[in-house]
N, C-alpha and C positions, 0 to 999 in steps of 0.2 A: 300543106299536108302534115299531119302529126308525125313528129320524129324526123321530118326533113329539115334541110337547111333553110333558114330564113334569109331572103335576099335583103340587101341594103344594110346589113349589120357589118360592123367592123370585125376584124380578126380578134378572136378571144385571146387575151393575154396569157402567155404560157406560165403555168405555175412553177415557181422555183423548185428545184430538187430538194428533198428532205435535208441533205447535208448543208445546203445553203441556208435554209430556214433555221436550222440548229445553230449555225455559225452566227447568223444575224441576231438571234435571240441572246446568245452568249455575249456578244459585243454590246448590245443595248443594255443588258443587265449591268455590265461593268461600267459603261459610260454614264448612264443615267441613275444608277444606284437605286433601282426600283424597290429594293428591299430595305431602304432606310427606315429607321424608326424615327421619322421626322418629328413626330409629336413629342418625343422625349429628348430632343436635342435642340440647342440653340444654333443660330446661324454661325456664331463664332466657334462652335465645336466642329464645324465642317469646312475649315479654311482651305483644305486641300481639294475640296469637291465642288462641282457646280451646284447652285441652289436647287432645292427640291422641285421648284416649279418648272424645271427644264425637262421633266419627263415627256416623252414623245411616243407616238404610236409606232408599232413595229414596222410600218411601211416606210418610215423615214430613213434615209440613208445617212449614216454617220461618217463624215469625212475625216480622215487622219492625215496630218502633215508630219512626216517623219524627218524632214531635213530642211532647216532654214537658219539664217544667220542674222545677227543684229550688230549694232555699233560696238558691242563688246569685243568683237573680233574684226572681221572685214566687211560687215554689212553697212548699210547706209541709214537704217532706221533704229530707233531705240527699242529695247525689248518690249515695252508697252505698246509702241507703235506697230511692231510686228504682230502682236496679239490682236490689236484693233483691226489691222489689215485682214487677218485671218477671219475674224468675226464678221467683218463687213462683206468679205467674199462669200462666206457661208450664207449670209442673208440674201444674197443676190440670186441664189439658186433655190427654188422651192423645195427640192428633195433633200437639200443639205441643211440640217437644223442645228448642228453644233460642230465645232472643230475640236479635234484632239491634236494638240500641237506639241511637237518636240523641238525645243530651241537647242540647236546643236552648234554653238559657236566654236571656232577653232581653238582648242587647247585651253579653254576657260569655261567655267560655269558661273561666272560673275553675274550674268544677266538673268539667271533663273529666278531669284527672289522678286525682282521687278516684274518679270513676266507672269509669275504666279499671282501677284497682287492685282495686276490688270486683268488677268484671265478670270479670277474669281468674280470680279464685278460684271464681266460680260458673259459668264457661264461657259467658259472654255476650260477644258481640262489640259493641264500642262504635264508632259513627261519630261523630267529633268534629263537633259542630254548633253553630249559634247562630241565634237569631231576631233579625233586625236591624230596628229601627224606622226608618221613612222616611216621606217625604211625597210624595204625587203632586199636582201642580198642574195644574188644568184650563186650557183655553184662556181661560176667563173669569177666571182668577186665584184661584179657590177651591181650598182645600187639603184633602186627605184623608189620614189616617194609614194607611199600608200596611206590613205586616210581611212581610219576605223571609227565608225560611229558607235557610241555607247549610250544605252538607254537604261535609266534607273527608275526605281519606284518613288513614291511621293516623299519619302524621307531621305532620298538621295543615296549616295554610295555608303556601303559599310567600309570600314577602314579608310575613311575619307582622307586621312593624312597621307596615306600611301599614294592615292590618286593625285592629290594636290601637289605632292612633291614632284611627281612626274610631270604634271602640267606646268609647274613653275619652271622646271629645268628646260622644257621645250620652249617656253616663252622667252626665257633668258637667251637661249640659243637663237631665237628668231630676231631678237634685238641686235645681237652681234652680226647675224646674217644680213640684216637690212643695212647696217653700217658698211659691211663689205661690198654689198651691191652698189651702194652710193659711191664708194671709192672707185669701183670699176667704171661706173658711169662717168664720173668726173675725169677719169683717165681717157675715156672715149670722147671727151669734149662735150658730154651731155651734163651740163652743170645743174645740180639739184642741191638745195640746202637741206641739212638735216632737220632744221626747225620746221620746214615746210612739211616734211613727211610726218613728223611728230604731231603737228597740228591736224593733219588729215586723219591720222589714226585716232586721236582723241586721248583724253586723260586715262592713264592706267592701261592702255592697250599697246601690246607689243606690235610694232609695225611689221607687216608682211609684204609679200610681193605686190599684192593689189594696191596697197597704200603707196608703194614706190611708183607703180604704174600710173596711179591717179595724179601723183605729183608731176610725173613726166608730161601727162596730158595738159595739166593746168599751166605748166611752164612753157608749153608750146613746142616741145621736142618731138612729140608724136601726135597724130590726129585723134587717136582713140586708144582704149585699153587693149584691144586686140593687136594693134600695131606695136604697142609697148612690149607685149609678150612675144610676138612673132619675130621682132628684130633684136630684142635685148635680153628679156627675162625668162625665156623658155628654158627648160631643163638642159643644162650644158651650154646655154647661150653666152654671149660675150659679157653680160653683166650678171650672170647667174652666180649664186653663192649658196653653199650648203649651210644647214643649221646644225642642231645637235639632237636630231630625232632618235628615239630608241628603236629597237627592232620591232617589226610588225608583229612577230610572234609573241614577244614579251608584252606588247600592248594588249593583245587579245587575252592573254593569260591574266593580266592585271585586271582587266574589265570583269572577267569571270570571277576573280578572287574578291572583287569589291561589290559583288551583287548586281552586276549589270549584264545586259544583253549586247553581244559584240556583233556588229554588222559591217561588212565591207562596203565602202562608199564608191560610187561611180566606177565600176570595174572597166568600163569602156575607155577610161582614160589611161589604163595600164598598157605597158608594152607587151607583157606576157601574162595576161590575166589567169590563164589555166594553171600556171606554175604557182602564182601567188595564192590563188584560191585553194589549191591542193595543200600547200604548206600551212595556211592559216586554219584550214579545217582541222588539220592534225593538232593545231595549238588550241582548238576549242571554239572556233568561229561558229556563230549560231545562224547567221543569215547574210544575205547580200542584196544590194540594190539591183533590181532588174527592170522594174517599170519606170517609164519616163513620160513626161507630159506630151511628147510628140508621138507616143504610141509605139516607138521602136523598142524591140527587145533584142534583136540581133544575136540570138543564140545564147544569151546569158541565162535565160530560163533553163535551157538544157544543162548548162554548167552547174546551176544551182541544184537541179534535180540529181545530177550525177553525184554530187557530194552531199546530198541530203540537207541542203540549206533552205531556210525559209526565204521566199521571194518577196522583197519589199521594194520601196521606191519613195522618192520625195522630190520636191521642186528644186532644192538647193537654192532657195530664194535668198537674194542679198539686198533687194530693194533699190538697185541702181537704175531701174527703168530701161526702156528700149525694147525692141522686138527680139533681142537675142537672149532674153531672160524669161524663164518659166515663172508664171504667176504662182503665188503661194496657194497651196491646195489644189493645184491643177492636175496632179497625178491621181487618177482614179484607180485606187487599189481594189483588187478583188476581195470580196467579203471573206473568202476562205483564207487568203493570205493574212489578213488582220486577225482572224480567229486563231490561226496557227501561231502567230506571234504572241498573242495574249495567253494562249494555253502554255506556251513555253515560258513566257516572262513572269507570269503571276507567281508561280512557286519560287522562282529565283528572287523576286522582290520580297516575298513573304519571309524567306530565310534571311534576307538582308535586314529586314525590320527586326527580326528576332535577335540578330547579332548586335544591332545598334542599341536595342533596349537592354540586352544582357550586359553590354559594356557599361551602360548608364547605371544599371542596378548594382553592379560591382563597385562602381565609384561614382555615386550620384552628386556630381559637382555642377556648378552653374556653367562651366565651360562646355561640358558634354551636353547639357540641356540646350545650350545655344546652338550647338552643332545639329542637334536633333531637329530644331525648328528653322534652320537656316534656309531651307527650301520652302518654308511656309510663308506666313506673314509676320515676320519678327516684330514689326512696328506695333502690331496688335497685342503681342504677348509681353507683358511686363515681367520679365523673368525673375524668379525667386522673390516675388512680392507677396504671394498668397498661396495657401494650400490649393485653392480652387484652380489657380493657374497651372500648377504642376499636374494635378489630376487631368486638366484639360489637354495639356501637352502630350501626356502619355496616351490619353484616349485618342488623340489625333493620330498617333502612330499606329494604334491598333485598328482604328476605324477606316482610315483612308486606304482605299483600294483593296481591303481585306473583307472577305465574307464573314458571316456570323460563325460559320464552322471553323474557319481559319483562326478567328479571334479566340475561340474556345479551346484551341489545342492545348495540351498539357504543358508544353514549354512556355506558352504565353501566361498560363495560370501560375506557373512557378515564378515567372518574372514579376507578375503582379504581387504575389505573396512576398517576395524579397523586397520589392519597393515599398510595400506597406509598412515594413519594419525599418526602412532606411532613413537616413538624414541627409538632406542636401545642404551643402555649405558653400559659402563664398566669403573668404576672409573670416570675420568674426560672426557673420550672419548664418544661422542654421535654421532649417525648417523641416519638420517631420512631414512625410508624404503619406497620404491616405488614398488608396485606389479603391473605387467602388466596384 
């Protein structure tokens, strides 16, 4: 009968609400850069971006991974292997066509350049990130370890020296902390050699609790990592030692001042999450982790809503294997959450890019040029060798993650004009800059 229901048909797929379609469109435009003037650019002029052939239909879901670690801190895989793992996982699910990956090693951004190099080859977009260790002090004077995630734009942090100074101090404190834990373990007749811990951590990596725990497992003192923490290394445990972490509020403020987005990591690990969240929100916290791969939210969504924080989540992938670890990309974030994050982050990143380029225009030296490109593919950029190179570097800063409208802002035009009249110097070598 005309107009009646036809039997034997499956249920009609429910059309997404308009706000979700808008959010999805916004995300796709940012990830796939569908407004590229690809015919006017070479591949080398898009080192921060996935290749143009990665454009996809609006029906494809874009998976974001906001929280993972590499061997540069306490992970098991190299930065390039983490990216490859993310890419492989994306290809195993038809609806996931690309990964947007934030490498968030503990208190270091050393792995970002390698991750970006690998990501460009695989068509993955990297958000430079870091997980910063900090301390929250209650009114009664008790302290609690709090981890704050920071996400930056493609050019990295503005005022990089300030952030790097903080991260270096934390890593130096971690080194001393590991030695104190080792001393306590030896006093407990749990004999571990310092050389063993250093070897596990790897060259240039400040050992953390996980490296100590791995050494304990390998030496046969405990059966697994969980036992190492539950018996010896837990907060306040017999082999626990403090580091030299800054206050959580100071970390949030520094992230904001260096052009980053500040996000509270795994609040379910805190003893008093409500108090921590309230204090960090007052300091400028932008978001907090809520979503987990096991689907549990456990009231943290309500806490985020109460304080006006964006709700995010990530796998916290380390690559150690086993059933107790979430796989990279396993947290299925709502489209609306990603949209809200990008709407908040993009103006912050745009302003950071202005600050970075303004600093370069005021003193166009090779050292600053190197910092501008440190999160790109520095091996491809022969710094200070040709006019075209300098033009390309500045164009990278303006084109990566910025819309045409953003690039045409008066402040950027003023920076271009200033750079067109500047001279870049390195020792006796000088080169005039010409910006098209």
